[in-house]
N, C-alpha and C positions, 0 to 999 in steps of 0.2 A: 700360714696366715692366721692371725689372731684378730677377731672382730666380734663385737657384741650384737651385731645385726640390728642395731637401732635404726639404721638408715639403709640397710641392704637386705639381700635375700639369698638363701642357700641356692635358689634356682639359678643364680647368676654365676655360680662357681664351676670351674672346670673340675671334673671328678678326679683329676690327677693331683689337685691341690690338697696338701695336708692342712686341715682346718681345725682351729681351736676356737670354740665359742666362748668368749670371755671379754671383759672390759680391759682397756689399756691400764686402768687403775690396778688391775690384778696381775700384771704381766710377770711379776716376780714369782708368782705361784706356778708358772708354766715354763720356768727357765730351762728345765731339763729337756723339754720338748723342742726348745728353740736353739739348742746348742749347734754350733757350726755355721750360724748365720753370718754372712759377709756383708750384706746390705740390708738396711731397714728402711722401708718406704712407709713413712709415718703420715697416714691420713686420718687417724682416729681423732674425731673432734665433734662437738656440737657446732652447727654451722649457720644458724639463722641470725643475721645481724639484728633483725627486728626483735626476735624473741629474747636475744641476749640482753636487751635493755631492761627486760622485766624479770629475767632469771640470772642475774649476774653471778651469784654464788655457784650455781650449777655449771656455768661456762668456765669460771675460774678453776673449778674442781677438775672437770674432764679435760679441758684444753691445757690448763696450766700444770696442775699436779700430775695429770696423766703423762705429760711430756717429761717432767722431772723423774717419774718412776721408770719411764723408758730409758732415759739417759743413765740412771743409776744402774739399770740392768746391762746396758751396752758399753759403759765407759771403759771396762777392762777387756773388752773382746776384740777391739780393733775393727769393728764393723763400721761401715759408712752409713750415716743417717741422711736420708733424702726426705726433707720436710716439706709437706704441702702447706705453704703459706698462702696469703691472699692479697689481691689487689686492693681490698678494702683498707689495708694499712695506710693508703695514701689519703683517704678522706676526700673532701670536696675542694681542696685548695687548687690554685692554678700551678702549672698549666694542666689542661685536660689530658694531654698526652704525657704519660708518666715514664720517666726513666728510673732506673734503680737508685739514682742519686736524688730524686725528688723527695723533699722532706716528708716524713710520715706525719699524719694527723688523724689517727683513728677516731671514728665517730660512733662506734658501738663497742660493747664489751667483747664481742666476737673478734672484731678487728684488733682490739687491744691485745687479746690473748695471742693472736698470730704474730703481732709485732714483738710482744714479749718473748714469744717462743724463739724468734730469730736471735734475740739478744741472749737468751738463756743458752742456746747452743754455742754462741760465740764465747760466752763466759766459760763454759765447760771445755771448749777447745783450748783456752788458755790454761785452765787448771789441770785438765786430764788428757789433752791431746786428741779429743774427739774429732773425727773427720766428718764434716757435714756440708750440706748445701741446702738452700731453701729456694723453692720455686713459688714466686708470687703469681698464683693462678688468677686469671681474669674470669669471665663468666663461662664456666664449663657446662656443656650440654651434650645430649646424645641419647641413644637408646638405653633402656634398662633401668632408668630411674623411676621410682614409684611416684605417680602423681598424687597419691593419697598421703604421702609422707608430709608432715607439717613443714619440712624444710625444702620441699620440692621447689625448684626455681621457676621463673616465669616461662622459660622456653619449654620446660617439661609440661607445665600446666596448659600452655597454649597448644602445644603439639598434641597432647591428649584430647583436648577439646576439638581440634580439627579432625582427629580420627574418629571421634564418637558423637560429635554434634553437641557436646556440652557447652554451657556458657563459660565466659571468662571474666575475670575481675581486672579492671584497669585502675591502678592506684595513681592518683594525680592525673596530669593531662597527657601523659605518654611521651612527653618530649625528653624524658630521661634517656640517656644513651649509655650503652655498654659495649665492651669488646667481647663478643660471643665467640668462644673457641670450642671446636668439636673435641669430644673425649679422645678420639683416635690421635689427634695432634698433641694432646696433653700426654698421652702415653709415650709418644715419640720423644717428647721433651724429657720425661723422666728417664728414659733409656739413654739418652744422650749424656746425661750427667752421672750415670750410674758408676762409672769407673774413675771419675775424677774431673776436676774443673779448676780453671784459674781463679774464678771468683766464688764467693759464697752465696750470692743472691742474684737471681735472674727473674725477669718478667717472662710470663708465658701467656701470649695472646696472639691475635692475628695482626695487630697494628692498625686495625680499622674499627670504627664504632658504628653502631646502628641503634636507632631509637626504638623504644618499646612500640611506638606506632608502626614503624617499619616491620618489626617482628609480627605485629598483628596483621599487617597487610599480607605478609608471606603466608601465614597460616590460613588466612581467609581464602587465598588462592588454592591452598592444598585441601581445604575442606569441601565436602560435598554440598553444603548449604551455608549461608551466612551465619556467623556465630553471634549469639546474644552477648552483649558487652555490659557488664555492671560497672558503673563508674563510682569510684570510692575516693576519699581524701588521700593525699600522699601520706606515707608513714614517716614518723619522726626520723630525722638524720639520714634521709635517703640521699645517696650520691647522685648528682645531677648528670654529670658527663665525665666519662673516663675511657681511655684506651691505652694500649701498651706500646711503648717503644721497645721493640724486641731486638734491637741491633746488637746488644751484648751477646745474647745467646746465638744469634745468627752469625755474627762475625767469628766467634770463638768455636762454635760447634756445628755451624751450618744449618741451624734450625729455620724452618719456614713452614707455616701452617698451610695445609694442602686442601682442607675441606671448606668450601664456601658456605655461608650461612644458608643460602637457598637449598643446596644439596644436603647439608647437614640436617635441616629441618624436615626435608622430604624423607630422609632415612628414618628420622625419629617418628614421624607420623606413620610411616609404613610399619615400623616395629609395633607401635600401639595397635594399628589395625590388625596386624597378624595375631597379636596377643588376644585381642578382643574377638577375633574371628569374624571381623567385618570387612 
């Protein structure tokens, strides 16, 4: 495993994992240690849609150039690349329920880098025969994400608040809705496509959406006391409503999300409570 720990922690690693602390931009420097790899799970990225609007060059460097350097390393090895793409490639256009054939309309530099990444892999398949698949992840949540990381998502921050009694920030009126999918279900999806697939792009979600207000209701129920809510203006280019049509992955490989939002949030709050000793 190669990671620069910009959004992770060594504490989350199984001790059996061979770990290299480095940026994806420097992958060529560690080629010898990575010999014999048959599958490459590519998660390395800067991931905040909001921040990407103000740091476009950094996002293009890590997400764009980083992928190119990974491809350059892998192109002659016959390894399969499993690329973590994003539902943000769809943007705000209709319909709200997205199939893989819904036209892309990225609204942030982050989303643009993910969409570009898919096309980059397709191009290198034509030129060098690279074997790849991209999973367009909807809103992933679950234990072990740091609430202090600047890219921590709303589920992480709300769950931490429920566990500790901290306040939360609500951007906009809370009517925005997302397809929240538990990390365990995402892992299952990555394993399903590990050995091959008929298609190159798949949605990974639950097929159901929930509003930010609904999310807030659930964490209020899980909290010991009512949470203080700071209301703030919506951030630019925020997607209003989105959920996944997962029939392609379900029909081909039998995928079905198993963790409900209520159960997944309860697990996440419990993890934060255990970590905080509360």
